[in-house]
N, C-alpha and C positions, 0 to 999 in steps of 0.2 A: 151867603148863605153858605159856600160850599166853607168857609172856614172856617165856621162853627162848627159841620161834619164832621171835619177831619176832628176836629181839635175834642168831639163827641164822639168820635169810634176808636180814640186815640183815651181818654177819660177808660168807655167800657174797655179797655185796654188794660188798662195797665188794674182793675177795679180788677180784673179776672183772675188777674197775676197776683194783688194782692190775696184775695179770697182765697188761692191754692196755696197760697209760696208762705203767708205773712210772714214778706219781705216786706220791709215801704219802697228802703233806696231799688232795688229791684222792679218791682213793679216801679219807681215812676221812671229810671233809668229804662222800662221796655216799654213803657210810655211813651218815651219821647222818642225810644226811633221809633216806634208805630206812623207815627204821629210824623219824624222826616220823613220820612217811607213813601204815608199817602203824597205829602204835597207832592215830593218830586214826580209819584203813577202817577201825579191827575196832574200833570205839567208836562209830560211825558203823553198824554194824553188828551190834551189839547193842543199838541207842540201845534197842526195840520193850522188848527188858527191861528198860532202864528207867527208860523209865516210870510208872510201880507204884512207882518209887523215890525219884522224885526232892530226897525231903527226905535222902538220904543223901552225891548229890554238893552239892545246895546249901551243907551249912557248908561244905566244904574248902576247893572253890569260892571259896566267903567271903576265907573264911583268906589263901593262897595268893595274894585279891585287894591283900587288906588288907600283907600282905610284900612285895606287886610295889612298894606306892604308897613304903611306908617308906620301901625301900628303893633306888628311886629318886628319893627327896629329900637320903636323908646321900649319896646317891652327889655331886645335882649338885651341890650344898651343896658336900660337900669339895672338889667341882674349880670350881664357884665360888670360893672363898676360895681354891686353888694357885694360877691365876690370878693374879687380886688380886697376893695375894705373888711368884709371879715375877717383877710388870711390874711393885713395888717397886724390886725390886731392880735393873733397867733404869735 
């Protein structure tokens, strides 16, 4: 339920920005920022209840960090290889 209300608040913020500015990309970016801020705000508010369950949080964070490092390495290797390939064509 919290996820849906957070999504609804972010969508309403994006709709308000769109109605004021009439720029869809600006409204979508604003909605995304509001959504992320609300998620972290709710996480901070519920930090007291998470204090006794850190083991439930550590492993998912560890795996997400590991996936981020692997994807970062793959993407930088691909970008370097692509840059070398385009440099050899010139």
